[in-house]
Backbone atoms as SQL, in Angstrom:
CREATE TABLE atoms (id INTEGER PRIMARY KEY, chain TEXT, resi INTEGER, resn TEXT, atom TEXT, x REAL, y REAL, z REAL);
INSERT INTO atoms VALUES
  (1, 'A', 1, 'MET', 'N', 109.814, 212.353, 124.699),
  (2, 'A', 1, 'MET', 'CA', 110.948, 211.640, 125.226),
  (3, 'A', 1, 'MET', 'C', 112.145, 212.573, 125.313),
  (4, 'A', 2, 'LYS', 'N', 112.894, 212.320, 126.322),
  (5, 'A', 2, 'LYS', 'CA', 114.120, 213.102, 126.470),
  (6, 'A', 2, 'LYS', 'C', 115.248, 212.440, 125.703),
  (7, 'A', 3, 'ARG', 'N', 116.247, 213.167, 125.493),
  (8, 'A', 3, 'ARG', 'CA', 117.396, 212.683, 124.741),
  (9, 'A', 3, 'ARG', 'C', 118.083, 211.524, 125.478),
  (10, 'A', 4, 'LYS', 'N', 118.120, 211.576, 126.811),
  (11, 'A', 4, 'LYS', 'CA', 118.762, 210.522, 127.595),
  (12, 'A', 4, 'LYS', 'C', 117.989, 209.211, 127.453),
  (13, 'A', 5, 'ASP', 'N', 116.666, 209.303, 127.421),
  (14, 'A', 5, 'ASP', 'CA', 115.858, 208.102, 127.268),
  (15, 'A', 5, 'ASP', 'C', 116.078, 207.446, 125.907),
  (16, 'A', 6, 'LEU', 'N', 116.188, 208.262, 124.881),
  (17, 'A', 6, 'LEU', 'CA', 116.408, 207.743, 123.534),
  (18, 'A', 6, 'LEU', 'C', 117.764, 207.045, 123.430),
  (19, 'A', 7, 'ILE', 'N', 118.791, 207.612, 123.988),
  (20, 'A', 7, 'ILE', 'CA', 120.126, 207.002, 123.962),
  (21, 'A', 7, 'ILE', 'C', 120.121, 205.697, 124.761),
  (22, 'A', 8, 'LEU', 'N', 119.415, 205.665, 125.896),
  (23, 'A', 8, 'LEU', 'CA', 119.333, 204.459, 126.718),
  (24, 'A', 8, 'LEU', 'C', 118.604, 203.344, 125.952),
  (25, 'A', 9, 'ILE', 'N', 117.553, 203.666, 125.235),
  (26, 'A', 9, 'ILE', 'CA', 116.819, 202.668, 124.448),
  (27, 'A', 9, 'ILE', 'C', 117.697, 202.119, 123.324),
  (28, 'A', 10, 'ILE', 'N', 118.453, 202.970, 122.662),
  (29, 'A', 10, 'ILE', 'CA', 119.344, 202.530, 121.578),
  (30, 'A', 10, 'ILE', 'C', 120.437, 201.618, 122.131),
  (31, 'A', 11, 'ILE', 'N', 121.014, 201.962, 123.287),
  (32, 'A', 11, 'ILE', 'CA', 122.070, 201.137, 123.883),
  (33, 'A', 11, 'ILE', 'C', 121.512, 199.764, 124.287),
  (34, 'A', 12, 'ILE', 'N', 120.325, 199.751, 124.883),
  (35, 'A', 12, 'ILE', 'CA', 119.708, 198.480, 125.276),
  (36, 'A', 12, 'ILE', 'C', 119.397, 197.633, 124.044),
  (37, 'A', 13, 'ALA', 'N', 118.948, 198.244, 122.961),
  (38, 'A', 13, 'ALA', 'CA', 118.650, 197.518, 121.731),
  (39, 'A', 13, 'ALA', 'C', 119.914, 196.917, 121.128),
  (40, 'A', 14, 'LEU', 'N', 121.007, 197.652, 121.137),
  (41, 'A', 14, 'LEU', 'CA', 122.271, 197.136, 120.600),
  (42, 'A', 14, 'LEU', 'C', 122.797, 195.979, 121.451),
  (43, 'A', 15, 'ILE', 'N', 122.731, 196.122, 122.760),
  (44, 'A', 15, 'ILE', 'CA', 123.190, 195.045, 123.644),
  (45, 'A', 15, 'ILE', 'C', 122.314, 193.806, 123.446),
  (46, 'A', 16, 'SER', 'N', 121.020, 193.988, 123.314),
  (47, 'A', 16, 'SER', 'CA', 120.109, 192.861, 123.084),
  (48, 'A', 16, 'SER', 'C', 120.409, 192.179, 121.751),
  (49, 'A', 17, 'ALA', 'N', 120.723, 192.949, 120.726),
  (50, 'A', 17, 'ALA', 'CA', 121.035, 192.389, 119.416),
  (51, 'A', 17, 'ALA', 'C', 122.317, 191.555, 119.475),
  (52, 'A', 18, 'VAL', 'N', 123.322, 192.038, 120.167),
  (53, 'A', 18, 'VAL', 'CA', 124.582, 191.307, 120.274),
  (54, 'A', 18, 'VAL', 'C', 124.375, 190.007, 121.064),
  (55, 'A', 19, 'ILE', 'N', 123.640, 190.084, 122.168),
  (56, 'A', 19, 'ILE', 'CA', 123.383, 188.885, 122.978),
  (57, 'A', 19, 'ILE', 'C', 122.574, 187.867, 122.173),
  (58, 'A', 20, 'SER', 'N', 121.553, 188.317, 121.449),
  (59, 'A', 20, 'SER', 'CA', 120.740, 187.386, 120.660),
  (60, 'A', 20, 'SER', 'C', 121.559, 186.772, 119.524),
  (61, 'A', 21, 'LEU', 'N', 122.525, 187.495, 118.986),
  (62, 'A', 21, 'LEU', 'CA', 123.388, 186.948, 117.950),
  (63, 'A', 21, 'LEU', 'C', 124.221, 185.798, 118.501),
  (64, 'A', 22, 'PHE', 'N', 124.822, 185.976, 119.665),
  (65, 'A', 22, 'PHE', 'CA', 125.631, 184.915, 120.261),
  (66, 'A', 22, 'PHE', 'C', 124.784, 183.718, 120.690),
  (67, 'A', 23, 'VAL', 'N', 123.613, 183.975, 121.226),
  (68, 'A', 23, 'VAL', 'CA', 122.744, 182.878, 121.643),
  (69, 'A', 23, 'VAL', 'C', 122.261, 182.089, 120.428),
  (70, 'A', 24, 'SER', 'N', 121.917, 182.767, 119.351),
  (71, 'A', 24, 'SER', 'CA', 121.459, 182.068, 118.151),
  (72, 'A', 24, 'SER', 'C', 122.585, 181.261, 117.513),
  (73, 'A', 25, 'LYS', 'N', 123.818, 181.714, 117.614),
  (74, 'A', 25, 'LYS', 'CA', 124.960, 180.946, 117.088),
  (75, 'A', 25, 'LYS', 'C', 125.147, 179.664, 117.883),
  (76, 'A', 26, 'MET', 'N', 124.841, 179.687, 119.186),
  (77, 'A', 26, 'MET', 'CA', 124.985, 178.491, 120.014),
  (78, 'A', 26, 'MET', 'C', 123.812, 177.526, 119.798),
  (79, 'A', 27, 'ILE', 'N', 122.630, 178.042, 119.551),
  (80, 'A', 27, 'ILE', 'CA', 121.451, 177.188, 119.423),
  (81, 'A', 27, 'ILE', 'C', 121.366, 176.540, 118.042),
  (82, 'A', 28, 'PHE', 'N', 121.478, 177.320, 117.002),
  (83, 'A', 28, 'PHE', 'CA', 121.306, 176.810, 115.647),
  (84, 'A', 28, 'PHE', 'C', 122.592, 176.183, 115.142),
  (85, 'A', 29, 'VAL', 'N', 122.460, 175.148, 114.310),
  (86, 'A', 29, 'VAL', 'CA', 123.609, 174.424, 113.786),
  (87, 'A', 29, 'VAL', 'C', 124.238, 175.224, 112.651),
  (88, 'A', 30, 'PRO', 'N', 125.537, 175.399, 112.692),
  (89, 'A', 30, 'PRO', 'CA', 126.178, 176.114, 111.569),
  (90, 'A', 30, 'PRO', 'C', 126.153, 175.260, 110.299),
  (91, 'A', 31, 'PRO', 'N', 126.246, 175.868, 109.133),
  (92, 'A', 31, 'PRO', 'CA', 126.155, 175.123, 107.871),
  (93, 'A', 31, 'PRO', 'C', 127.230, 174.048, 107.718),
  (94, 'A', 32, 'THR', 'N', 128.376, 174.186, 108.360),
  (95, 'A', 32, 'THR', 'CA', 129.430, 173.176, 108.211),
  (96, 'A', 32, 'THR', 'C', 129.062, 171.871, 108.907),
  (97, 'A', 33, 'ASN', 'N', 128.177, 171.887, 109.894),
  (98, 'A', 33, 'ASN', 'CA', 127.796, 170.691, 110.621),
  (99, 'A', 33, 'ASN', 'C', 126.487, 170.093, 110.116),
  (100, 'A', 34, 'ARG', 'N', 125.993, 170.506, 108.995),
  (101, 'A', 34, 'ARG', 'CA', 124.718, 170.014, 108.475),
  (102, 'A', 34, 'ARG', 'C', 124.879, 168.801, 107.574),
  (103, 'A', 35, 'HIS', 'N', 126.047, 168.191, 107.547),
  (104, 'A', 35, 'HIS', 'CA', 126.299, 167.036, 106.684),
  (105, 'A', 35, 'HIS', 'C', 125.710, 165.785, 107.313),
  (106, 'A', 36, 'GLN', 'N', 124.922, 165.028, 106.519),
  (107, 'A', 36, 'GLN', 'CA', 124.320, 163.796, 107.002),
  (108, 'A', 36, 'GLN', 'C', 124.441, 162.742, 105.919),
  (109, 'A', 37, 'GLU', 'N', 124.852, 161.532, 106.303),
  (110, 'A', 37, 'GLU', 'CA', 125.004, 160.456, 105.341),
  (111, 'A', 37, 'GLU', 'C', 123.675, 159.716, 105.171),
  (112, 'A', 38, 'VAL', 'N', 123.404, 159.302, 103.942),
  (113, 'A', 38, 'VAL', 'CA', 122.175, 158.566, 103.640),
  (114, 'A', 38, 'VAL', 'C', 122.534, 157.280, 102.910),
  (115, 'A', 39, 'GLU', 'N', 121.598, 156.337, 102.921),
  (116, 'A', 39, 'GLU', 'CA', 121.807, 155.083, 102.210),
  (117, 'A', 39, 'GLU', 'C', 121.659, 155.300, 100.705),
  (118, 'A', 40, 'VAL', 'N', 122.410, 154.530, 99.955),
  (119, 'A', 40, 'VAL', 'CA', 122.291, 154.560, 98.506),
  (120, 'A', 40, 'VAL', 'C', 121.313, 153.464, 98.109),
  (121, 'A', 41, 'VAL', 'N', 120.268, 153.830, 97.385),
  (122, 'A', 41, 'VAL', 'CA', 119.225, 152.886, 96.997),
  (123, 'A', 41, 'VAL', 'C', 119.530, 152.362, 95.605),
  (124, 'A', 42, 'GLN', 'N', 119.394, 151.043, 95.445),
  (125, 'A', 42, 'GLN', 'CA', 119.623, 150.435, 94.139),
  (126, 'A', 42, 'GLN', 'C', 118.440, 150.744, 93.234),
  (127, 'A', 43, 'PRO', 'N', 118.668, 150.991, 91.950),
  (128, 'A', 43, 'PRO', 'CA', 117.552, 151.286, 91.046),
  (129, 'A', 43, 'PRO', 'C', 116.676, 150.051, 90.844),
  (130, 'A', 44, 'ILE', 'N', 115.396, 150.291, 90.603),
  (131, 'A', 44, 'ILE', 'CA', 114.439, 149.212, 90.382),
  (132, 'A', 44, 'ILE', 'C', 114.522, 148.761, 88.932),
  (133, 'A', 45, 'THR', 'N', 114.577, 147.446, 88.744),
  (134, 'A', 45, 'THR', 'CA', 114.627, 146.899, 87.392),
  (135, 'A', 45, 'THR', 'C', 113.416, 146.001, 87.172),
  (136, 'A', 46, 'ALA', 'N', 113.166, 145.650, 85.923),
  (137, 'A', 46, 'ALA', 'CA', 112.050, 144.773, 85.582),
  (138, 'A', 46, 'ALA', 'C', 112.444, 143.306, 85.665),
  (139, 'A', 47, 'ASN', 'N', 113.692, 143.007, 85.895),
  (140, 'A', 47, 'ASN', 'CA', 114.167, 141.625, 85.972),
  (141, 'A', 47, 'ASN', 'C', 114.068, 141.125, 87.405),
  (142, 'A', 48, 'PHE', 'N', 113.375, 140.003, 87.589),
  (143, 'A', 48, 'PHE', 'CA', 113.237, 139.399, 88.905),
  (144, 'A', 48, 'PHE', 'C', 113.945, 138.053, 88.898),
  (145, 'A', 49, 'PRO', 'N', 114.651, 137.736, 89.949),
  (146, 'A', 49, 'PRO', 'CA', 115.294, 136.427, 89.999),
  (147, 'A', 49, 'PRO', 'C', 114.255, 135.328, 90.246),
  (148, 'A', 50, 'GLU', 'N', 114.611, 134.101, 89.864),
  (149, 'A', 50, 'GLU', 'CA', 113.733, 132.972, 90.110),
  (150, 'A', 50, 'GLU', 'C', 113.599, 132.767, 91.617),
  (151, 'A', 51, 'PRO', 'N', 112.386, 132.419, 92.085),
  (152, 'A', 51, 'PRO', 'CA', 112.222, 132.194, 93.521),
  (153, 'A', 51, 'PRO', 'C', 112.971, 130.940, 93.972),
  (154, 'A', 52, 'ASP', 'N', 113.322, 130.934, 95.235),
  (155, 'A', 52, 'ASP', 'CA', 114.058, 129.816, 95.798),
  (156, 'A', 52, 'ASP', 'C', 113.170, 128.571, 95.813),
  (157, 'A', 53, 'LYS', 'N', 113.697, 127.444, 95.366),
  (158, 'A', 53, 'LYS', 'CA', 112.917, 126.205, 95.282),
  (159, 'A', 53, 'LYS', 'C', 112.560, 125.664, 96.669),
  (160, 'A', 54, 'ARG', 'N', 113.275, 126.060, 97.685),
  (161, 'A', 54, 'ARG', 'CA', 112.944, 125.613, 99.051),
  (162, 'A', 54, 'ARG', 'C', 111.612, 126.192, 99.511),
  (163, 'A', 55, 'TYR', 'N', 111.270, 127.394, 99.036),
  (164, 'A', 55, 'TYR', 'CA', 110.065, 128.083, 99.500),
  (165, 'A', 55, 'TYR', 'C', 108.942, 128.115, 98.461),
  (166, 'A', 56, 'PHE', 'N', 109.274, 127.987, 97.191),
  (167, 'A', 56, 'PHE', 'CA', 108.277, 128.104, 96.133),
  (168, 'A', 56, 'PHE', 'C', 107.951, 126.724, 95.584),
  (169, 'A', 57, 'ASN', 'N', 106.678, 126.345, 95.658),
  (170, 'A', 57, 'ASN', 'CA', 106.228, 125.059, 95.145),
  (171, 'A', 57, 'ASN', 'C', 105.411, 125.327, 93.887),
  (172, 'A', 58, 'ASP', 'N', 105.964, 124.988, 92.732),
  (173, 'A', 58, 'ASP', 'CA', 105.243, 125.261, 91.489),
  (174, 'A', 58, 'ASP', 'C', 104.136, 124.245, 91.224),
  (175, 'A', 59, 'GLN', 'N', 104.021, 123.181, 92.028),
  (176, 'A', 59, 'GLN', 'CA', 102.956, 122.192, 91.901),
  (177, 'A', 59, 'GLN', 'C', 101.777, 122.482, 92.833),
  (178, 'A', 60, 'ALA', 'N', 101.818, 123.568, 93.581),
  (179, 'A', 60, 'ALA', 'CA', 100.764, 123.887, 94.541),
  (180, 'A', 60, 'ALA', 'C', 99.520, 124.401, 93.828),
  (181, 'A', 61, 'ASN', 'N', 98.392, 124.397, 94.543),
  (182, 'A', 61, 'ASN', 'CA', 97.141, 124.919, 93.979),
  (183, 'A', 61, 'ASN', 'C', 97.253, 126.421, 93.764),
  (184, 'A', 62, 'ASP', 'N', 96.623, 126.891, 92.702),
  (185, 'A', 62, 'ASP', 'CA', 96.613, 128.314, 92.395),
  (186, 'A', 62, 'ASP', 'C', 95.402, 128.948, 93.083),
  (187, 'A', 63, 'PRO', 'N', 95.581, 129.832, 94.075),
  (188, 'A', 63, 'PRO', 'CA', 94.427, 130.399, 94.771),
  (189, 'A', 63, 'PRO', 'C', 93.606, 131.361, 93.918),
  (190, 'A', 64, 'THR', 'N', 94.127, 131.772, 92.771),
  (191, 'A', 64, 'THR', 'CA', 93.371, 132.682, 91.912),
  (192, 'A', 64, 'THR', 'C', 92.507, 131.935, 90.898),
  (193, 'A', 65, 'LYS', 'N', 92.654, 130.621, 90.837),
  (194, 'A', 65, 'LYS', 'CA', 91.901, 129.826, 89.875),
  (195, 'A', 65, 'LYS', 'C', 90.525, 129.494, 90.457),
  (196, 'A', 66, 'LEU', 'N', 89.475, 129.632, 89.652),
  (197, 'A', 66, 'LEU', 'CA', 88.113, 129.360, 90.076),
  (198, 'A', 66, 'LEU', 'C', 87.910, 127.852, 90.208),
  (199, 'A', 67, 'ILE', 'N', 87.437, 127.439, 91.369),
  (200, 'A', 67, 'ILE', 'CA', 87.201, 126.020, 91.629),
  (201, 'A', 67, 'ILE', 'C', 85.695, 125.802, 91.719),
  (202, 'A', 68, 'THR', 'N', 85.168, 124.884, 90.922),
  (203, 'A', 68, 'THR', 'CA', 83.743, 124.572, 90.928),
  (204, 'A', 68, 'THR', 'C', 83.566, 123.157, 91.467),
  (205, 'A', 69, 'ILE', 'N', 82.713, 123.025, 92.484),
  (206, 'A', 69, 'ILE', 'CA', 82.431, 121.716, 93.064),
  (207, 'A', 69, 'ILE', 'C', 80.987, 121.362, 92.701),
  (208, 'A', 70, 'GLY', 'N', 80.784, 120.339, 91.904),
  (209, 'A', 70, 'GLY', 'CA', 79.450, 119.903, 91.512),
  (210, 'A', 70, 'GLY', 'C', 78.841, 120.815, 90.450),
  (211, 'A', 71, 'GLN', 'N', 77.563, 120.535, 90.144),
  (212, 'A', 71, 'GLN', 'CA', 76.851, 121.321, 89.148),
  (213, 'A', 71, 'GLN', 'C', 76.075, 122.427, 89.845),
  (214, 'A', 72, 'ASN', 'N', 76.137, 123.619, 89.336),
  (215, 'A', 72, 'ASN', 'CA', 75.402, 124.745, 89.896),
  (216, 'A', 72, 'ASN', 'C', 74.325, 125.139, 88.895),
  (217, 'A', 73, 'THR', 'N', 73.057, 124.916, 89.242),
  (218, 'A', 73, 'THR', 'CA', 71.961, 125.251, 88.337),
  (219, 'A', 73, 'THR', 'C', 71.394, 126.628, 88.615),
  (220, 'A', 74, 'ASN', 'N', 71.769, 127.231, 89.718),
  (221, 'A', 74, 'ASN', 'CA', 71.254, 128.554, 90.080),
  (222, 'A', 74, 'ASN', 'C', 72.174, 129.620, 89.484),
  (223, 'A', 75, 'ASN', 'N', 71.674, 130.377, 88.507),
  (224, 'A', 75, 'ASN', 'CA', 72.490, 131.393, 87.852),
  (225, 'A', 75, 'ASN', 'C', 72.574, 132.692, 88.648),
  (226, 'A', 76, 'ALA', 'N', 71.622, 132.891, 89.556),
  (227, 'A', 76, 'ALA', 'CA', 71.610, 134.093, 90.383),
  (228, 'A', 76, 'ALA', 'C', 71.595, 133.664, 91.856),
  (229, 'A', 77, 'PRO', 'N', 72.710, 133.314, 92.446),
  (230, 'A', 77, 'PRO', 'CA', 72.714, 132.757, 93.797),
  (231, 'A', 77, 'PRO', 'C', 72.319, 133.756, 94.882),
  (232, 'A', 78, 'PHE', 'N', 72.387, 135.027, 94.630),
  (233, 'A', 78, 'PHE', 'CA', 72.078, 136.025, 95.664),
  (234, 'A', 78, 'PHE', 'C', 70.710, 136.672, 95.495),
  (235, 'A', 79, 'SER', 'N', 69.920, 136.166, 94.577),
  (236, 'A', 79, 'SER', 'CA', 68.564, 136.729, 94.421),
  (237, 'A', 79, 'SER', 'C', 67.615, 136.043, 95.409),
  (238, 'A', 80, 'SER', 'N', 66.464, 136.639, 95.639),
  (239, 'A', 80, 'SER', 'CA', 65.518, 136.109, 96.631),
  (240, 'A', 80, 'SER', 'C', 64.671, 134.955, 96.079),
  (241, 'A', 81, 'THR', 'N', 64.638, 134.779, 94.759),
  (242, 'A', 81, 'THR', 'CA', 63.860, 133.696, 94.173),
  (243, 'A', 81, 'THR', 'C', 64.791, 132.633, 93.628),
  (244, 'A', 82, 'GLN', 'N', 64.375, 131.388, 93.728),
  (245, 'A', 82, 'GLN', 'CA', 65.183, 130.305, 93.182),
  (246, 'A', 82, 'GLN', 'C', 64.566, 129.807, 91.887),
  (247, 'A', 83, 'GLN', 'N', 65.365, 129.345, 90.993),
  (248, 'A', 83, 'GLN', 'CA', 64.886, 128.869, 89.694),
  (249, 'A', 83, 'GLN', 'C', 65.078, 127.391, 89.569);
């Protein structure tokens, strides 16, 4: 390489660095504009309020309670033989 070519490459590299610096300043957000507001979440507690009487019926059937209709003499209802 000749000396003129080396100087031309260095000048082009410096100009490219300056241009990329200005372009990156326009594209990326500066640290002063990175502020964002978030919601404040209430801490979880073990205390639950009583349910509203308009929606909660304490006299209703309990779906988790086992309901038996009649007498069941078959102790293994899913087996292939009946007893």
